[in-house]
SELUMZA-880001 format. One record per residue: residue number from 0; x, y, z of N, C-alpha, C in turn. Coordinates in steps of 0.02 Angstrom, whole numbers, plus 50000, padded with zeros to 5 digits. Each point is the difference from the previous one (the first is absolute). Example, Ala and Ser with C-alpha at 12.3 -4.5 7.8 and 13.67 -1.06 7.14 Angstrom:
BEGIN
[0,[50660,49716,50390],[49955,50059,50000],[50045,50060,50000]]
[1,[49982,50053,49964],[50042,50059,50003],[49961,50055,50037]]
END
This chain:
BEGIN
[0,[50442,48085,55630],[50066,49978,50019],[50033,49966,49941]]
[1,[50063,50015,49989],[50037,49969,49945],[50049,49949,50026]]
[2,[50009,49946,49962],[50047,49947,50018],[50047,49989,49941]]
[3,[50061,49981,50015],[50047,49982,49948],[50028,49931,50018]]
[4,[49993,49953,49954],[50026,49933,50010],[50056,49988,49949]]
[5,[50056,49976,50023],[50054,49979,49956],[50013,49927,50015]]
[6,[49986,49957,49953],[50004,49928,50012],[50052,49968,49955]]
[7,[50030,49947,50025],[50048,49960,49962],[49978,49928,50003]]
[8,[50008,49965,49944],[49982,49929,49998],[50048,49959,50042]]
[9,[49974,49949,50031],[50041,49953,50038],[50044,49960,49951]]
[10,[50060,49983,50019],[50045,49962,49958],[49966,49935,49978]]
[11,[50011,49983,49936],[49974,49937,49974],[49927,50002,49978]]
[12,[49970,50059,49996],[49929,50005,49982],[49990,50028,49930]]
[13,[50052,50002,49959],[49995,50029,49933],[49948,49967,49956]]
[14,[49996,49933,50001],[49951,49965,49959],[49929,50017,50022]]
[15,[49987,50003,50065],[49935,50017,50025],[49983,50073,49982]]
[16,[50048,50045,50006],[49990,50071,49983],[49979,50006,49927]]
[17,[50036,49966,49955],[49983,50003,49929],[49930,49971,49987]]
[18,[49983,49947,50035],[49934,49969,49991],[49943,50047,50021]]
[19,[50011,50038,50054],[49948,50043,50027],[50002,50072,49975]]
[20,[50049,50018,49959],[50011,50069,49980],[49939,50031,49965]]
[21,[49970,49965,49953],[49943,50027,49964],[49941,50014,50047]]
[22,[49985,49953,50044],[49946,50009,50048],[50016,50056,50050]]
[23,[50063,50004,50020],[50021,50053,50046],[49986,50069,49971]]
[24,[50021,50011,49938],[49991,50067,49971],[49928,50013,49981]]
[25,[49961,49949,49985],[49929,50009,49989],[49967,50026,50064]]
[26,[50021,49974,50057],[49976,50023,50065],[50024,50071,50013]]
[27,[50064,50014,49990],[50029,50065,50016],[49972,50056,49957]]
[28,[49982,49986,49936],[49974,50052,49956],[49937,50032,50029]]
[29,[49962,49964,50040],[49940,50029,50030],[50017,50059,50046]]
[30,[50062,50002,50024],[50021,50051,50047],[50049,50050,49970]]
[31,[50009,49999,49935],[50049,50043,49967],[49991,50074,50016]]
[32,[49938,50024,50000],[49989,50071,50014],[50016,50019,50072]]
[33,[50001,49953,50045],[50013,50015,50070],[50074,49990,50019]]
[34,[50039,49969,49956],[50070,49987,50017],[50039,50065,50001]]
[35,[50039,50010,50053],[50040,50061,50006],[50073,49986,49981]]
[36,[50020,49938,49997],[50068,49984,49982],[50004,49926,49980]]
[37,[50049,49984,49960],[50013,49930,49981],[50075,49989,50002]]
[38,[50018,49939,50012],[50071,49983,50002],[50030,49995,49931]]
[39,[50062,49979,49996],[50034,49990,49936],[49961,49951,49956]]
[40,[50008,50006,49935],[49964,49958,49952],[50049,49969,49951]]
[41,[49992,49936,49988],[50044,49963,49954],[49970,49999,49930]]
[42,[50042,50003,49950],[49977,49993,49930],[49974,49929,49990]]
[43,[49961,49991,49947],[49970,49935,49986],[50052,49945,49990]]
[44,[50057,50018,49972],[50052,49950,49988],[50046,49989,50060]]
[45,[49989,50039,50054],[50040,49992,50061],[50070,50027,49995]]
[46,[50016,50037,49948],[50068,50025,49990],[50011,50071,50024]]
[47,[49944,50037,50013],[50005,50070,50020],[49956,50013,50061]]
[48,[50027,50036,50049],[49962,50021,50058],[49990,50076,49995]]
[49,[49938,50022,50007],[49985,50072,50000],[49981,50021,50070]]
[50,[50025,50058,50022],[49983,50026,50066],[49996,50076,49998]]
[51,[49954,50028,50038],[49997,50073,50004],[50049,50023,50054]]
[52,[50031,50056,49986],[50045,50033,50047],[49964,50065,50019]]
[53,[49956,49996,50050],[49956,50055,50017],[50039,50064,50017]]
[54,[50051,49999,50043],[50034,50063,50016],[50032,50035,49940]]
[55,[50022,49961,49950],[50033,50030,49942],[49953,50006,49940]]
[56,[49936,49982,50008],[49949,50007,49947],[50020,49961,49937]]
[57,[50024,49939,50008],[50026,49962,49944],[49973,49928,49999]]
[58,[49999,49970,49941],[49989,49929,49991],[50069,49970,49987]]
[59,[50018,49949,50038],[50064,49967,49993],[49989,49931,49968]]
[60,[50046,49980,49956],[49997,49934,49969],[50065,49963,50015]]
[61,[49993,49936,50019],[50057,49959,50017],[49998,49935,49961]]
[62,[50058,49978,49976],[50005,49934,49970],[50006,49949,50056]]
[63,[49961,49946,49996],[50002,49947,50051],[50050,49948,49976]]
[64,[50050,49986,50041],[50051,49950,49983],[50007,49952,50059]]
[65,[50030,49942,49989],[50011,49953,50057],[50041,50031,50056]]
[66,[50043,50049,49982],[50042,50032,50050],[49966,50058,50035]]
[67,[49941,50021,49976],[49966,50056,50030],[49973,50048,49948]]
[68,[49986,50061,50020],[49972,50051,49955],[50054,50045,49973]]
[69,[49992,50019,49936],[50046,50047,49967],[49958,50059,49977]]
[70,[50016,50061,50021],[49963,50059,49980],[50006,50009,49924]]
[71,[49942,50006,49967],[49998,50007,49927],[49979,50069,49977]]
[72,[49963,50036,50041],[49979,50066,49980],[49951,50031,50049]]
[73,[49988,50064,49989],[49958,50038,50045],[49965,50054,49958]]
[74,[49935,50011,50014],[49961,50048,49962],[49964,50046,50049]]
[75,[50006,50066,49990],[49962,50048,50039],[49927,49994,49981]]
[76,[49955,49990,50049],[49930,49986,49984],[49950,50049,50029]]
[77,[50018,50043,50044],[49952,50046,50028],[50009,50006,50075]]
[78,[49953,50029,50033],[50005,50015,50071],[49980,49939,50042]]
[79,[50045,49976,50041],[49988,49947,50049],[49961,49940,49973]]
[80,[50029,49962,49953],[49965,49940,49975],[49993,49950,50057]]
[81,[49944,49964,50001],[49988,49952,50054],[49989,49929,49976]]
[82,[49995,49990,49934],[49986,49932,49976],[50026,49991,49930]]
[83,[50016,49937,49985],[50018,49981,49931],[49966,49933,49986]]
[84,[49974,49994,49940],[49967,49937,49981],[50017,49986,49927]]
[85,[50010,49938,49984],[50009,49978,49931],[49933,49970,49979]]
[86,[49967,50032,49952],[49932,49980,49981],[49995,49990,49924]]
[87,[49952,49959,49980],[49986,49992,49929],[49968,50064,49974]]
[88,[50024,50025,49944],[49971,50061,49971],[49936,49983,49964]]
[89,[49993,49940,49974],[49937,49979,49968],[49995,49924,50004]]
[90,[49940,49975,49992],[49990,49928,50005],[50033,49962,49942]]
[91,[50016,50033,49946],[50031,49967,49943],[50074,49986,50010]]
[92,[50031,50033,50048],[50071,49992,50009],[50016,49935,50037]]
[93,[50060,49976,49989],[50024,49941,50037],[50025,50023,50068]]
[94,[50015,49953,50043],[50023,50018,50067],[50068,50035,49999]]
[95,[50038,49993,49946],[50065,50034,49997],[49996,50070,49971]]
[96,[49943,50017,49971],[49991,50068,49973],[49961,50040,50050]]
[97,[50034,50030,50046],[49968,50035,50056],[50022,50072,50004]]
[98,[49964,50039,50038],[50016,50069,50012],[50016,50008,50074]]
[99,[50044,50047,50016],[50015,50016,50069],[49960,50062,50017]]
[100,[49962,49997,50055],[49959,50056,50022],[50025,50023,50068]]
[101,[50012,50066,50007],[50022,50028,50063],[49945,50046,50025]]
[102,[49981,49993,50063],[49949,50043,50030],[50034,50049,50045]]
[103,[49988,50065,49988],[50029,50052,50041],[49946,50036,50038]]
END
């Protein structure tokens, strides 16, 4: 049986989210091979939101502003992408030097 969870943080929990983020992803990596989908992913600097557009087979990028999201671009990525993740390409890179990975 497959499950899909889409969760949003409760208002005012940003500091706690940042504190637990490393432990959260260490836990989630154990299940990476079993994940069938992932929600939108924020860039390390918090300025860009990446999301898959499954029906159109695209990765969408949005600029995050105080007023909301601004569409910045779209890339054709393959058949029915289900996940996007911003990951370190190597241990030598800083947190701002990341790669975007799309799973189709």
